[in-house]
One Martini backbone bead per residue (centre of mass of N, CA, C, O) as a GRO file, in nm:
protein
  362
    1MET     BB    1   1.782  14.946  12.396
    2TYR     BB    2   1.684  15.156  12.150
    3GLN     BB    3   1.942  15.428  12.080
    4PRO     BB    4   1.958  15.652  11.862
    5THR     BB    5   2.081  15.877  11.668
    6ILE     BB    6   1.995  16.239  11.638
    7SER     BB    7   1.892  16.464  11.378
    8ILE     BB    8   1.813  16.797  11.396
    9ILE     BB    9   1.613  16.969  11.150
   10VAL     BB   10   1.629  17.336  11.069
   11PRO     BB   11   1.464  17.563  10.892
   12VAL     BB   12   1.560  17.917  10.840
   13ALA     BB   13   1.449  18.222  10.825
   14GLU     BB   14   1.497  18.537  10.812
   15GLY     BB   15   1.431  18.652  11.146
   16ARG     BB   16   1.376  18.398  11.300
   17ASP     BB   17   1.270  18.236  11.580
   18THR     BB   18   1.445  17.972  11.810
   19SER     BB   19   1.412  17.960  12.125
   20LEU     BB   20   1.169  17.767  12.180
   21LEU     BB   21   1.289  17.518  12.051
   22LEU     BB   22   1.547  17.491  12.226
   23LYS     BB   23   1.397  17.462  12.497
   24SER     BB   24   1.244  17.203  12.417
   25VAL     BB   25   1.489  17.020  12.352
   26GLU     BB   26   1.613  17.033  12.643
   27LYS     BB   27   1.342  16.866  12.758
   28VAL     BB   28   1.401  16.612  12.631
   29ASP     BB   29   1.361  16.256  12.678
   30TYR     BB   30   1.701  16.228  12.615
   31PRO     BB   31   2.008  16.173  12.538
   32SER     BB   32   2.216  16.431  12.469
   33GLU     BB   33   2.457  16.266  12.319
   34LEU     BB   34   2.230  16.175  12.078
   35ILE     BB   35   2.219  16.486  11.995
   36GLU     BB   36   2.165  16.694  11.707
   37ILE     BB   37   2.180  17.039  11.575
   38ILE     BB   38   2.049  17.179  11.262
   39PHE     BB   39   2.088  17.484  11.106
   40VAL     BB   40   1.918  17.639  10.814
   41PHE     BB   41   1.986  17.921  10.645
   42GLY     BB   42   1.719  18.056  10.428
   43ASN     BB   43   1.485  18.041  10.111
   44HIS     BB   44   1.468  17.699  10.084
   45PRO     BB   45   1.351  17.448  10.266
   46THR     BB   46   1.411  17.197  10.094
   47LYS     BB   47   1.714  17.251  10.047
   48GLN     BB   48   1.793  17.285  10.341
   49ARG     BB   49   1.733  16.994  10.427
   50ASN     BB   50   1.929  16.858  10.229
   51GLU     BB   51   2.185  16.998  10.332
   52ALA     BB   52   2.169  16.885  10.621
   53TYR     BB   53   2.192  16.584  10.554
   54LEU     BB   54   2.496  16.602  10.456
   55ARG     BB   55   2.576  16.665  10.781
   56ALA     BB   56   2.449  16.432  10.906
   57SER     BB   57   2.494  16.163  11.176
   58GLY     BB   58   2.235  16.032  11.219
   59GLU     BB   59   2.006  15.769  11.208
   60LEU     BB   60   1.807  16.002  11.260
   61LEU     BB   61   1.562  16.229  11.122
   62TYR     BB   62   1.448  16.546  11.259
   63PHE     BB   63   1.179  16.740  11.155
   64LEU     BB   64   1.165  17.094  11.194
   65ASP     BB   65   1.056  17.399  11.295
   66ASN     BB   66   1.122  17.704  11.440
   67ASP     BB   67   0.811  17.680  11.591
   68SER     BB   68   0.867  17.418  11.720
   69GLU     BB   69   0.739  17.216  12.014
   70PRO     BB   70   0.843  16.949  12.149
   71ASP     BB   71   0.772  16.692  12.321
   72ALA     BB   72   0.937  16.534  12.579
   73LYS     BB   73   0.816  16.228  12.472
   74ASN     BB   74   0.866  16.174  12.167
   75PHE     BB   75   1.093  15.950  12.160
   76LYS     BB   76   0.937  15.744  12.335
   77HIS     BB   77   0.716  15.709  12.107
   78ALA     BB   78   0.883  15.668  11.833
   79ILE     BB   79   1.123  15.456  11.854
   80PRO     BB   80   0.969  15.178  11.894
   81HIS     BB   81   0.869  15.164  11.591
   82PHE     BB   82   1.170  15.088  11.476
   83ASN     BB   83   1.166  14.775  11.545
   84GLU     BB   84   1.030  14.777  11.279
   85LYS     BB   85   1.162  14.745  10.970
   86ARG     BB   86   0.928  14.880  10.791
   87VAL     BB   87   0.972  15.115  10.972
   88VAL     BB   88   1.087  15.459  10.868
   89ALA     BB   89   0.848  15.638  11.003
   90VAL     BB   90   0.726  15.928  11.197
   91ALA     BB   91   0.410  16.079  11.273
   92GLY     BB   92   0.259  16.400  11.374
   93PRO     BB   93   0.113  16.652  11.526
   94ALA     BB   94   0.019  17.004  11.519
   95LEU     BB   95  -0.044  17.192  11.792
   96PRO     BB   96  -0.192  17.425  11.964
   97LYS     BB   97  -0.176  17.684  12.156
   98SER     BB   98  -0.324  17.826  12.433
   99GLN     BB   99  -0.213  18.091  12.322
  100ALA     BB  100  -0.483  18.266  12.159
  101ASN     BB  101  -0.654  18.404  11.929
  102ILE     BB  102  -0.947  18.401  11.761
  103LEU     BB  103  -0.826  18.317  11.489
  104GLN     BB  104  -0.654  18.076  11.585
  105LYS     BB  105  -0.890  17.913  11.700
  106SER     BB  106  -1.046  17.893  11.430
  107VAL     BB  107  -0.822  17.759  11.261
  108ASP     BB  108  -0.802  17.507  11.427
  109LYS     BB  109  -1.096  17.407  11.367
  110LEU     BB  110  -1.062  17.401  11.063
  111PHE     BB  111  -0.803  17.207  11.040
  112SER     BB  112  -0.963  16.978  11.229
  113SER     BB  113  -1.156  16.942  10.991
  114PHE     BB  114  -1.296  16.792  10.721
  115LEU     BB  115  -1.377  17.051  10.563
  116GLY     BB  116  -1.094  17.185  10.580
  117THR     BB  117  -0.871  16.900  10.539
  118GLY     BB  118  -0.962  16.628  10.583
  119SER     BB  119  -0.724  16.387  10.634
  120ALA     BB  120  -0.521  16.627  10.727
  121ARG     BB  121  -0.623  16.667  11.028
  122ALA     BB  122  -0.393  16.490  11.159
  123ARG     BB  123  -0.188  16.735  11.166
  124HIS     BB  124  -0.392  16.919  11.384
  125SER     BB  125  -0.485  16.648  11.534
  126LYS     BB  126  -0.593  16.400  11.740
  127GLN     BB  127  -0.598  16.087  11.630
  128SER     BB  128  -0.608  15.779  11.576
  129GLY     BB  129  -0.380  15.564  11.764
  130PRO     BB  130  -0.157  15.391  11.635
  131ARG     BB  131  -0.087  15.408  11.271
  132ALA     BB  132  -0.107  15.393  10.954
  133ALA     BB  133   0.005  15.618  10.715
  134ASP     BB  134  -0.062  15.865  10.504
  135ALA     BB  135   0.045  16.130  10.318
  136ASN     BB  136  -0.171  16.342  10.458
  137MET     BB  137  -0.041  16.292  10.770
  138VAL     BB  138   0.210  16.462  10.691
  139ILE     BB  139   0.433  16.680  10.877
  140LEU     BB  140   0.739  16.875  10.863
  141CYS     BB  141   0.730  16.981  11.180
  142ASN     BB  142   0.686  16.641  11.243
  143PHE     BB  143   0.950  16.432  11.142
  144ILE     BB  144   1.071  16.089  11.132
  145ILE     BB  145   1.373  15.931  10.985
  146ARG     BB  146   1.562  15.730  10.821
  147LYS     BB  147   1.850  15.801  10.669
  148GLU     BB  148   1.877  15.569  10.459
  149THR     BB  149   1.597  15.608  10.335
  150PHE     BB  150   1.624  15.900  10.249
  151LYS     BB  151   1.854  15.837  10.052
  152SER     BB  152   1.722  15.604   9.873
  153LEU     BB  153   1.472  15.814   9.785
  154GLY     BB  154   1.621  16.110   9.712
  155LEU     BB  155   1.497  16.287   9.892
  156PHE     BB  156   1.387  16.589   9.834
  157ASN     BB  157   1.191  16.762   9.618
  158GLU     BB  158   1.307  17.077   9.495
  159MET     BB  159   1.029  17.147   9.329
  160LEU     BB  160   0.904  17.139   9.625
  161PHE     BB  161   0.693  17.406   9.776
  162PRO     BB  162   0.500  17.260   9.903
  163GLY     BB  163   0.490  16.877   9.934
  164GLU     BB  164   0.751  16.705   9.992
  165GLU     BB  165   0.634  16.509  10.210
  166ASN     BB  166   0.422  16.369  10.030
  167ASP     BB  167   0.618  16.257   9.824
  168LEU     BB  168   0.786  16.088  10.022
  169ALA     BB  169   0.552  15.921  10.142
  170LYS     BB  170   0.473  15.782   9.877
  171LYS     BB  171   0.746  15.639   9.835
  172ILE     BB  172   0.744  15.474  10.088
  173ILE     BB  173   0.481  15.314  10.029
  174TYR     BB  174   0.551  15.214   9.738
  175ASN     BB  175   0.819  15.053   9.868
  176GLY     BB  176   0.691  14.895  10.139
  177TYR     BB  177   0.670  15.090  10.360
  178ARG     BB  178   0.631  15.256  10.687
  179ILE     BB  179   0.407  15.482  10.849
  180ILE     BB  180   0.364  15.626  11.167
  181TYR     BB  181   0.084  15.734  11.346
  182ASP     BB  182   0.129  15.944  11.643
  183PRO     BB  183  -0.051  16.139  11.866
  184ASN     BB  184   0.197  16.149  12.093
  185PHE     BB  185   0.359  16.275  11.848
  186PHE     BB  186   0.428  16.615  11.923
  187VAL     BB  187   0.359  16.956  11.852
  188THR     BB  188   0.382  17.305  11.913
  189ARG     BB  189   0.199  17.583  11.756
  190SER     BB  190   0.128  17.866  11.573
  191HIS     BB  191  -0.094  18.027  11.417
  192ARG     BB  192  -0.198  18.254  11.232
  193SER     BB  193  -0.263  18.598  11.352
  194ASN     BB  194  -0.351  18.686  11.054
  195ILE     BB  195  -0.507  18.722  10.749
  196LYS     BB  196  -0.261  18.761  10.569
  197ASP     BB  197  -0.093  18.508  10.651
  198LEU     BB  198  -0.318  18.305  10.592
  199THR     BB  199  -0.351  18.365  10.292
  200LEU     BB  200  -0.060  18.292  10.206
  201GLN     BB  201  -0.066  18.001  10.304
  202ILE     BB  202  -0.306  17.895  10.135
  203PHE     BB  203  -0.202  17.977   9.859
  204ARG     BB  204   0.059  17.807   9.872
  205ASP     BB  205  -0.081  17.531   9.902
  206GLY     BB  206  -0.229  17.543   9.631
  207ARG     BB  207   0.021  17.576   9.452
  208GLY     BB  208   0.163  17.313   9.551
  209ARG     BB  209  -0.054  17.117   9.449
  210ALA     BB  210  -0.018  17.187   9.150
  211ASP     BB  211   0.276  17.117   9.124
  212TYR     BB  212   0.249  16.818   9.198
  213PHE     BB  213   0.062  16.733   8.967
  214PHE     BB  214   0.264  16.816   8.729
  215ILE     BB  215   0.499  16.630   8.832
  216LYS     BB  216   0.275  16.403   8.968
  217PRO     BB  217   0.052  16.253   8.816
  218ASP     BB  218  -0.281  16.198   8.973
  219VAL     BB  219  -0.597  16.104   9.015
  220LYS     BB  220  -0.624  16.150   9.328
  221SER     BB  221  -0.539  16.460   9.313
  222LEU     BB  222  -0.811  16.577   9.203
  223PHE     BB  223  -0.959  16.613   9.476
  224PHE     BB  224  -0.795  16.889   9.547
  225PHE     BB  225  -0.971  17.053   9.311
  226LEU     BB  226  -1.255  17.119   9.427
  227PRO     BB  227  -1.237  17.421   9.500
  228LEU     BB  228  -1.188  17.518   9.209
  229LEU     BB  229  -1.440  17.392   9.079
  230PHE     BB  230  -1.646  17.534   9.254
  231TYR     BB  231  -1.565  17.836   9.184
  232LEU     BB  232  -1.612  17.805   8.885
  233TYR     BB  233  -1.912  17.744   8.914
  234VAL     BB  234  -1.991  18.004   9.053
  235PHE     BB  235  -1.911  18.189   8.821
  236VAL     BB  236  -2.082  18.061   8.592
  237SER     BB  237  -2.363  18.066   8.730
  238THR     BB  238  -2.369  18.373   8.773
  239PHE     BB  239  -2.345  18.448   8.475
  240ILE     BB  240  -2.602  18.304   8.380
  241PHE     BB  241  -2.796  18.458   8.564
  242LEU     BB  242  -2.733  18.751   8.449
  243ILE     BB  243  -2.791  18.671   8.126
  244GLY     BB  244  -3.042  18.521   8.184
  245SER     BB  245  -3.367  18.359   8.134
  246PHE     BB  246  -3.635  18.288   8.370
  247GLU     BB  247  -3.947  18.126   8.419
  248PHE     BB  248  -3.842  17.957   8.670
  249ALA     BB  249  -3.746  17.920   8.994
  250ALA     BB  250  -3.636  17.627   8.973
  251ASP     BB  251  -3.399  17.692   8.783
  252ILE     BB  252  -3.242  17.866   8.983
  253LEU     BB  253  -3.218  17.660   9.207
  254PHE     BB  254  -3.062  17.446   9.043
  255LEU     BB  255  -2.811  17.628   8.980
  256PHE     BB  256  -2.763  17.660   9.323
  257VAL     BB  257  -2.720  17.385   9.471
  258PRO     BB  258  -2.417  17.376   9.553
  259GLN     BB  259  -2.427  17.636   9.727
  260ILE     BB  260  -2.643  17.540   9.926
  261ILE     BB  261  -2.494  17.293  10.032
  262TYR     BB  262  -2.243  17.446  10.129
  263PHE     BB  263  -2.377  17.637  10.329
  264PHE     BB  264  -2.499  17.413  10.517
  265THR     BB  265  -2.231  17.278  10.581
  266VAL     BB  266  -2.095  17.517  10.718
  267CYS     BB  267  -2.313  17.555  10.935
  268GLY     BB  268  -2.288  17.270  11.056
  269PHE     BB  269  -1.987  17.286  11.144
  270SER     BB  270  -2.023  17.542  11.318
  271LEU     BB  271  -2.237  17.428  11.510
  272TYR     BB  272  -2.065  17.198  11.620
  273THR     BB  273  -1.851  17.381  11.747
  274PHE     BB  274  -2.044  17.523  11.943
  275ILE     BB  275  -2.136  17.271  12.100
  276VAL     BB  276  -1.845  17.185  12.191
  277GLU     BB  277  -1.711  17.485  12.272
  278GLN     BB  278  -1.895  17.733  12.349
  279ASP     BB  279  -1.822  17.940  12.086
  280LEU     BB  280  -1.961  18.186  11.905
  281THR     BB  281  -1.730  18.339  11.765
  282VAL     BB  282  -1.596  18.099  11.626
  283ALA     BB  283  -1.844  18.000  11.471
  284LEU     BB  284  -1.890  18.262  11.306
  285LEU     BB  285  -1.605  18.273  11.176
  286LEU     BB  286  -1.629  18.001  11.019
  287ILE     BB  287  -1.838  18.097  10.808
  288PHE     BB  288  -1.603  18.261  10.674
  289LEU     BB  289  -1.343  18.071  10.662
  290TYR     BB  290  -1.420  17.842  10.483
  291PRO     BB  291  -1.464  18.001  10.210
  292TYR     BB  292  -1.201  18.164  10.219
  293THR     BB  293  -0.990  17.931  10.217
  294HIS     BB  294  -1.099  17.790   9.965
  295PHE     BB  295  -1.048  18.031   9.781
  296CYS     BB  296  -0.742  18.066   9.824
  297TYR     BB  297  -0.672  17.780   9.732
  298SER     BB  298  -0.792  17.808   9.442
  299ILE     BB  299  -0.609  18.041   9.354
  300GLY     BB  300  -0.347  17.883   9.389
  301GLN     BB  301  -0.421  17.663   9.185
  302LEU     BB  302  -0.458  17.847   8.942
  303TRP     BB  303  -0.174  17.964   8.940
  304GLY     BB  304  -0.024  17.691   8.926
  305THR     BB  305  -0.149  17.601   8.660
  306ILE     BB  306  -0.061  17.833   8.481
  307LYS     BB  307   0.243  17.812   8.538
  308ASN     BB  308   0.277  17.516   8.433
  309LEU     BB  309   0.158  17.564   8.144
  310MET     BB  310   0.408  17.779   8.098
  311GLY     BB  311   0.670  17.593   8.214
  312LYS     BB  312   0.669  17.658   8.541
  313LYS     BB  313   0.796  17.423   8.731
  314GLY     BB  314   0.757  17.457   9.038
  315TYR     BB  315   0.991  17.550   9.291
  316ILE     BB  316   1.175  17.856   9.229
  317ARG     BB  317   1.506  17.989   9.332
  318ALA     BB  318   1.739  18.200   9.206
  319ASP     BB  319   1.826  18.319   9.516
  320TYR     BB  320   1.960  18.092   9.651
  321TYR     BB  321   2.038  18.022  10.001
  322PHE     BB  322   2.287  17.912  10.256
  323ASP     BB  323   2.341  17.830  10.621
  324ILE     BB  324   2.534  17.645  10.831
  325LYS     BB  325   2.443  17.541  11.181
  326PHE     BB  326   2.579  17.415  11.471
  327ILE     BB  327   2.438  17.392  11.781
  328LYS     BB  328   2.481  17.068  11.802
  329LYS     BB  329   2.686  16.795  11.891
  330PHE     BB  330   2.816  16.518  11.935
  331GLU     BB  331   2.981  16.373  12.159
  332GLY     BB  332   3.330  16.384  12.064
  333LYS     BB  333   3.294  16.621  11.870
  334VAL     BB  334   3.350  16.880  11.684
  335ALA     BB  335   3.214  17.215  11.760
  336GLU     BB  336   3.218  17.260  11.434
  337GLU     BB  337   3.207  17.347  11.122
  338PRO     BB  338   3.243  17.160  10.858
  339GLU     BB  339   3.397  17.083  10.597
  340GLU     BB  340   3.379  17.021  10.250
  341GLY     BB  341   3.427  16.722  10.191
  342GLU     BB  342   3.439  16.445   9.995
  343GLU     BB  343   3.180  16.310  10.100
  344ILE     BB  344   2.988  16.548  10.047
  345LYS     BB  345   3.053  16.588   9.749
  346GLU     BB  346   2.955  16.306   9.658
  347GLU     BB  347   2.661  16.335   9.760
  348LYS     BB  348   2.594  16.577   9.587
  349LYS     BB  349   2.639  16.444   9.312
  350GLU     BB  350   2.432  16.216   9.354
  351HIS     BB  351   2.186  16.412   9.401
  352GLU     BB  352   2.226  16.599   9.126
  353LYS     BB  353   2.204  16.385   8.938
  354PRO     BB  354   2.055  16.236   8.695
  355LEU     BB  355   1.808  16.013   8.648
  356ASP     BB  356   1.749  15.711   8.576
  357ALA     BB  357   1.501  15.499   8.504
  358ASP     BB  358   1.598  15.286   8.732
  359ASP     BB  359   1.592  15.511   8.976
  360ILE     BB  360   1.290  15.540   8.966
  361LEU     BB  361   1.038  15.493   9.223
  362PHE     BB  362   0.776  15.721   9.138
   0.00000   0.00000   0.00000
């Protein structure tokens, strides 16, 4: 039976709690001597994950966030997929915890719906599977990949955060490999518990999507700009209505057709949630949350677009720092942080050097 060594990689921001993750990892049904855990403390998650890779010894890299709580049987579900040579990665959803306030419950229903996140709803709810995944089904708080493949594809693009996992997933698929989405390979974590944190999260996601488009232009990516295009239309149509003169009510109605369709779509999805969940408060809150999150996402896209057009491409942290800490190493190895030897230095040089045209895979 195939039992590879696994390096669990966790980027941690200053002051974040990691105790629940560690307790969950202790309960995972897999030989303890085949697992190592690497925490990278810092302020640029993409770079932190790449730095951890340079120290990782496992055949597989398992990326988690500090608030991820992996299911005990995750490796039992994921590892058999790697028996197929073309399968180089396994992805699964991040599910909500049972203890949640009303906002968190509503956000869960929003993220799990097609109107809320489209095909990316597979990141937040159990969809059909196991099956081949597309790039939008990958979430980096629960993603496992062959180390050699991660290296050969050039690691994560450090100009991207968020969105680095989508970029890597596209390269995987473009190069003829497969990612398997398995709904039984999952973690639990809490959604944002207040409107301020939710706003910042959605704004960041919109900005990240704009960054990705300008770094890797793709016609298919234009679909994700629909929220921005919609709200631009809302602004323009409202302006025309305020300054214009209309002889017929039908002209006004025609001007606001997209808004009317959107309103009834939001009401329809909220009503469906009420029918399924029998929770009137959540359903009513969704009528507000759908347009609010779409608006925050569009503002993030607008800011990202303006920033990129001004020449400031990607996610850049001038004050970047990191600190590696091995929480656990494979048995039989020294349980202390290794010095930056020649092997690590050479990998760093290889990772940091500019790519030639022949090196670019996607």
